[in-house]
C-alpha positions as CSV (number, residue, x, y, z in Angstrom):
1,M,-3.5,-6.5,12.1
2,I,-5.0,-6.4,8.6
3,Q,-7.8,-8.9,8.1
4,L,-10.9,-9.3,6.0
5,K,-12.8,-6.0,5.3
6,T,-10.1,-3.8,6.8
7,M,-9.8,-0.4,5.0
8,V,-6.2,0.4,4.2
9,N,-4.6,3.6,2.9
10,C,-2.7,3.2,-0.3
11,I,0.5,5.3,-0.2
12,D,1.8,5.0,-3.8
13,N,0.9,7.0,-6.9
14,S,-1.0,4.2,-8.6
15,G,-4.3,6.1,-8.4
16,A,-5.9,4.3,-5.4
17,A,-6.5,6.2,-2.2
18,I,-8.2,3.6,0.0
19,V,-8.4,-0.2,-0.6
20,E,-10.2,-2.9,1.3
21,C,-8.5,-6.2,2.2
22,V,-10.4,-9.2,0.9
23,K,-7.8,-12.0,1.5
24,V,-4.5,-12.5,3.4
25,L,-2.2,-14.6,1.3
26,K,-0.3,-17.7,2.6
27,Q,-1.5,-17.6,6.2
28,K,-4.7,-18.2,8.1
29,R,-4.2,-15.2,10.5
30,H,-4.0,-11.5,10.1
31,A,-1.4,-9.7,8.0
32,R,1.5,-7.8,9.5
33,I,4.1,-5.5,7.9
34,G,5.6,-7.2,4.8
35,D,2.7,-9.6,4.3
36,R,0.9,-9.9,1.0
37,I,-2.8,-9.3,0.7
38,I,-5.5,-9.1,-2.0
39,A,-7.3,-5.8,-2.0
40,V,-10.2,-4.1,-3.8
41,V,-9.8,-0.4,-4.7
42,Q,-12.6,1.5,-2.9
43,K,-11.7,5.1,-3.5
44,Q,-9.6,6.7,-6.3
45,R,-7.1,9.5,-5.7
46,S,-7.8,12.7,-7.5
47,F,-4.6,14.3,-8.8
48,G,-5.5,18.0,-8.4
49,P,-7.9,20.2,-10.4
50,E,-8.3,19.8,-14.2
51,S,-6.5,22.7,-15.8
52,G,-7.1,23.8,-19.4
53,S,-8.1,21.6,-22.3
54,G,-7.4,17.9,-22.0
55,G,-6.7,18.1,-18.3
56,S,-9.0,15.2,-17.6
57,V,-7.1,13.0,-20.1
58,S,-3.8,13.5,-18.2
59,I,-5.5,12.7,-14.9
60,A,-7.1,9.5,-16.3
61,A,-3.7,8.5,-17.7
62,A,-2.1,9.0,-14.3
63,N,-4.5,6.6,-12.6
64,K,-3.1,3.1,-13.2
65,V,-6.0,1.5,-11.2
66,R,-9.7,2.2,-11.1
67,R,-12.4,1.8,-8.4
68,G,-13.4,-1.8,-8.1
69,D,-10.1,-3.3,-9.4
70,I,-8.7,-6.3,-7.5
71,R,-5.0,-6.1,-6.9
72,H,-2.3,-7.6,-4.8
73,A,-0.7,-5.3,-2.1
74,V,2.0,-5.4,0.5
75,V,1.3,-4.0,4.0
76,V,3.9,-1.4,4.9
77,R,2.4,0.2,8.1
78,T,0.0,-1.2,10.8
79,A,-1.7,0.6,13.7
80,K,-1.2,-2.5,15.9
81,K,1.8,-2.4,18.1
82,Y,4.6,-4.7,16.9
83,Q,7.6,-5.8,19.1
84,R,10.9,-6.2,17.3
85,P,13.5,-8.8,18.3
86,D,15.7,-6.0,19.8
87,G,12.9,-5.2,22.2
88,S,11.7,-1.9,20.7
89,V,7.9,-1.5,20.1
90,V,6.7,0.1,16.9
91,K,3.2,1.5,16.3
92,F,2.1,3.6,13.3
93,D,-0.9,6.0,13.1
94,D,-2.6,4.2,10.3
95,N,-2.7,1.0,8.2
96,A,-1.1,1.5,4.8
97,C,-0.2,-0.6,1.8
98,V,1.5,-0.5,-1.6
99,L,-0.2,-2.0,-4.7
100,I,2.0,-4.5,-6.6
101,N,1.5,-6.6,-9.7
102,K,1.6,-10.4,-9.9
103,N,5.4,-10.4,-10.2
104,G,5.8,-8.4,-6.9
105,E,6.8,-5.1,-8.5
106,P,5.1,-1.9,-7.3
107,I,2.5,-0.4,-9.6
108,G,3.3,3.1,-8.6
109,S,6.6,4.8,-9.2
110,R,6.9,6.8,-5.9
111,L,5.7,6.3,-2.3
112,N,4.3,9.0,0.1
113,G,5.2,8.4,3.8
114,I,7.4,6.2,5.8
115,V,7.4,2.3,5.8
116,G,8.4,-0.3,8.4
117,S,11.9,-1.7,8.2
118,E,10.4,-5.2,8.5
119,L,10.2,-5.1,4.7
120,R,14.0,-5.7,4.6
121,N,13.6,-9.1,6.3
122,K,10.8,-10.1,3.9
123,K,12.8,-9.2,0.8
124,W,10.8,-6.2,-0.4
125,S,13.9,-4.2,-1.3
126,K,12.2,-2.5,-4.3
127,I,9.6,-0.9,-2.0
128,L,12.3,0.2,0.5
129,S,14.2,1.9,-2.3
130,L,11.1,3.9,-3.4
131,A,10.2,4.9,0.2
132,P,11.5,8.3,1.4
133,M,12.2,6.8,4.9
134,H,11.8,3.5,6.7
135,L,11.5,3.3,10.5
């Protein structure tokens, strides 16, 4: 259940660590797995220590988003229990999302962690192909 002001982990390598949901798109209720939201980047991810000369330049180039950026995102994990049509119940440890551009393509090039298989029904095949595992 992702709604207004919910803090969500970002699991791609776009440069964002934590984002805050400011709008759930195309519905009046909360967002579930596979739903699109608008999010604001609250915390940037640090890509390790700066090593040698010009280390900060490579880290700045690795961050595709900055703190305060407003981006679209897709919810890939929710902490709320979700019952599937086959009767199984799925619950993840945290809320997580993947940042996307306006065309619906992921900003990052790799994902860290598993994603829900409900993305297959909602036509997010690009995110499923980047994910190491879907449950």
